[in-house]
N, C-alpha and C positions, 0 to 999 in steps of 0.2 A: 504494499499500499503505499502511495506517495506521501511524503512528509510535507505538512502545511505549516506555514509561518505567518504570523501576523505582522505585517509592515504598514508603515505610514509613508506614503509617497513624498509627503513634506520633508521627510528626513533622508530620503534616498536620491542622491544628487543624479544618478544614471537611470532613474525610474522610466522615463519615456524612452530612453534607449534600449531598454529591456521591452517595451511595448512594440517597437518597430519590427521585430521578428514575429510577431502575432497577427496574423492575417485578418482576425475578427475583431482586433483592438480598435476602438473608436475614440474619438476626442474625449467622451465622458470617462474613459478609463485614466485619462492623463493627470499628471500631477497639477496642472494648471486648474482643472476643474475641481480637484480635491481642495487646493488653496482657496478657491472662491467660496466653496461650501463651508469649510471650516471657518475661514476668516469672517464671512458674512453672518453666521449664525451659531457659531461656537461648538459645532458638532465635532466629534472624536472620529477621526478616520481609522477605520480598521480594515486593511486589506488583506483578506485571506490568500495567501500566495503560494504557489509550488514553483520552485526554482531547481532545475536539475542542470549540472554542468554549466552553471553561469546562464543558463537560458531560462526565460519565463515559459512554464508549460501549463500554469493553471493559475486562475485568479477570479475570485468573487470580492469586488469592492464593497464595502458597507460603510455607513456613517451611523454613530450611536447618538441618538436623540434622547435626552433627559429632559422631559418637560413635565410640569405640574398640571398641565391641561390634558396631554395625549398620553402621558406615561413615558416610561423608559422603553426603548425599542430600537430595532436596526432597520435601516433601509438602504437598498442597493438600487440606485442612490437617490436621495432626496432631489426634488425639482430638476429630475432629469427624464427625458423622454423614454430612453430605454437604455439598459445596460447589461447585456448579455454576459453570462459567465464565459470565461476562458478555459477550455479544459482539452487536453489531448485526446482523452478518451473517457469513457463511462466510468471507469475505475476513478480516475482522477477527480471527475465530477461528483461522485459519491463521497470521496475524502474530503474535498472542499465543503460540500453541504453537511457532512458529519462535523467538521471543525467549527463551522458557523453555529450550528445548534448547540453544540457543546459550550462554546463561548456564551451564546445566549441565555442557556440555562444558569451558568455560573454567574452572570451578570444581571440576572433576574429581569431580563426583556419580557415585555408583553408579547412581542411578535417580531418577526424579521419579514420584510416584503422584498421580493425579487421583481425586478422589472424587466422581464424576458428570460429566456432560458429554454425555450422548447426544443432546442438541439439534443438535449439529454433527458431532461425531466418531463414527466407526464402528470404533474400536479393539476388540480382543479383551479381554472382560471377565477381570479376574485375580481379583475376588472379586464376589459378587453378594449383594444384601440385599433385603428388602422395606421399603417405607415406608407409613405409614398416616396419612391426613390426614381431619380432621373438620371440615366446615363448620360455623361457629359463629354464622353471621350471620343467625340466626333465632331465633324465640321458644324459650327454654329447654325449656318444656314439649314442643314438637315434637321437639327434640334428645333429650329423655328417652325419648320414645314409640319413637323410631327404634332404641334399644338393644335388643340381644337381651334376651329374658326373663330369663335367668339374671343378666344384669348388672343389671337394674332390681331383682331379687330381693336381689342382694348388696348393692346400695345401701341398700334398706329393711333388709335385717337388720342392717347397720352402725349405721343410726339407731336401730333397736329394741334394739341392744346397749349403746346410751349412748356410741358413739364420737363425739367432737366433733373438728371440724377448723378450724384457723386459718390464715390467710394472713399470712405474717411476712416482714419485710424487715430484721431486726436481726443483727447479727454473732453474738449468743448463738444465735439461730434456725439459723444456718449451722453453728455448732459443734455443736448438738444433732443436726442433720442428718448431719454428719460422723461423729459418735459411732456412729449407726445404720448409716450407709453402711459403716463399717469392719467391723462384724459382717456384714452382708450379704455383702460381698466375700468374707470368710472362708468363708462357708456356700457360695459358688460357685466355692470353690477359686482365689481371685484375690486379690493384695494390692490394698490401696486406693491411690488416689492420693495424694500427699503432702498434708500439711495445707496447706502454703503455697498448693497449686492452688486450695483452697477459699477461703483468705485472699485470694488474688487475684480470685477469683469475687467475694467480697463487695466488695472495693475498687472494681472497675470495672464491676461489673453490677448486683448488688443495690443497693448504696449509691446507684447513678446512676439508679435507677428503671427498669433495663432486665431485671429478673428478680425472682423471688420464691420463697420456702420455703413449702410447706404441710406442716404437721405435724398428724398425728392423735394424740388423747389417748384413753385409757380408763382410768379410775380413777386420774388424776393421773400417768398413766405415757404416755411417748411410744411408740407402737407402729408408726408408719409415718410415712413422709414422702416428699417429692418436690421436685425442683428445676426450675423453668421459667424460660425466657429468652423475651423477645418484642423485636421491632423492627417497625416500622410497624404492619401490622395481621395480623401472623403471630406465633404463640407456638409454642414447642416444648418437649416434656418431655424433659429432658435427663439427670436421675438419679432414680432410685427407691431406696427402702430400707424395710425392715420387719422386724419382729420375727417370726421364723417360729414361735415359740411362741405367737403370738397370731393366726394365720392365720384361724382360725374366725370372727374378729370382722369379717372383709372390709373392714379399714380401708383397704386399696389402693383398693378401689373409691370408697370416701368421699372419699379425697384427690383422685382423679381427676376426680370428678364435680363436687366444689366447684371444682376449677381450671377446669374447663370452663364452670361457671356464671359464675365471675369473668370469664373471657374473653368469654363473650357479653355481659355486662353492661358492658364496657369497650372496645368498639370492636374487638375482635379478630374477624377474619373467618375465619381458618384456625388449626386446632390440630393440630400435628404430633407424631405419637407416636414420632419418632425411626426408627432403623433396626433390623431384625430379622434374624437369621441364618436361612436358609430352614430348617435342621435344628431350630431351637427352636420346636417345635411348640406347647408350652404358651403361650409368650408371642405366638405368631402368632394362637392362638385367643383370648387376652385381649384383643389389639388389634383383631382383626375383630369383636369383639363389641360394639364401640361405635358401630357404624353408619359405619365409616370406609371411604374410598376406598383401594384397595391398588394401589401401583406398584411396579416393579422400579427397583433402584438398582444401577448398575455401577460398580466401580472398575476403572481401568486403570493400568498400571505400565510406564514406558519405561525399558529397560535401555540404559545409554549405552554399554557394553562391546560389546553385541550390536548396538546402533543399530537396535532393533526393540522393539515392545511385547512384553511377556510373554504367552504364549498358555496356559500351564499354571495351572490353577486352585490357589489357595492352599489349603494343608491344614494351616494353623498350628493347634496345639492351643490350645484355651481354657480347659482345666480342668486343674489341676495339684493332685492330692491331699494332696501334703505341705503345702499352704498352709492346708488345712482344719483341721489339727492344730497349726499354728505359735502360739506365744503372740502376744498382740497386739502387744506392743512389737516383737517380731522382724518380724511381718508388716508393720507400718507402716514399720519399716526397710527391709525389701525393696521397698515401693513408692517410698520415698525414692530408692532407689539405682537401681532399674530403669526407672522410667517415663520418664525423659528420654531413654533409649536406643531407647525402642519408637516412640513417635509414631504 
């Protein structure tokens, strides 16, 4: 049986170098993302790792959340679309799972949540999502032609309306995106993540050349934006925001297209659109229109009290009307207070 160690990427200088040899390693496995989650919310990183002959062959990343509201628990990983375990074979996968559960019992965790991992496990799903991936290792004209007709028309409409888009890596661009993000979250009935979360993203991701911000202008006004992360030859669309009073400009389509073009021109092979809830028909239609491949993503959750995986589907609410009428300072305060307990 493989030997499992618990490491903290923050303390391992060559962590990302170890990931380079793993075909299924994504941005969410990197030290940069561990820095962001730990630095923003005070979570303890516990990366259950198998290293054989100097090579990383197994990994289940986890963060320990110790909250008086939601209890002490593990998540792999918080605020992360997906984080599939890395395992050379089923034996390594079982060893990693056993190590996680052994630690969780000793640390008195309520639960451990896994965000993906259908390659070896067959546990019941607690939550289900869709993911959408676009291959961008081809000519951008061929990529454009594969879009649905309305997507191509929306991009052309944005160009004709005078929308301009710029790729940025500055702290000021992150701050401008955060401003728009706060407005968008309120429109969706949700508080925004804390400003320190985006400060950490700038410090450990954007400034390190692992991500960028795309902002769209119309008549000297920022009307849409998105944030992207990348690692090896994969990029992921992580956050999007827009001024709903300017939706007629179709600036979101222009932001996405310019981001895809940049990835196509800079050695990125796959462009991930993140996760989508099955009930969000509008967002599903938007992502499907880009010529993407659609897959299912399953989350599973192990309950330490029951010593079993939860079989009942989650029915957590994702919309709260009172947040839509809350003044922005109070809304941001709510985000500052609540997010570290959620994960």
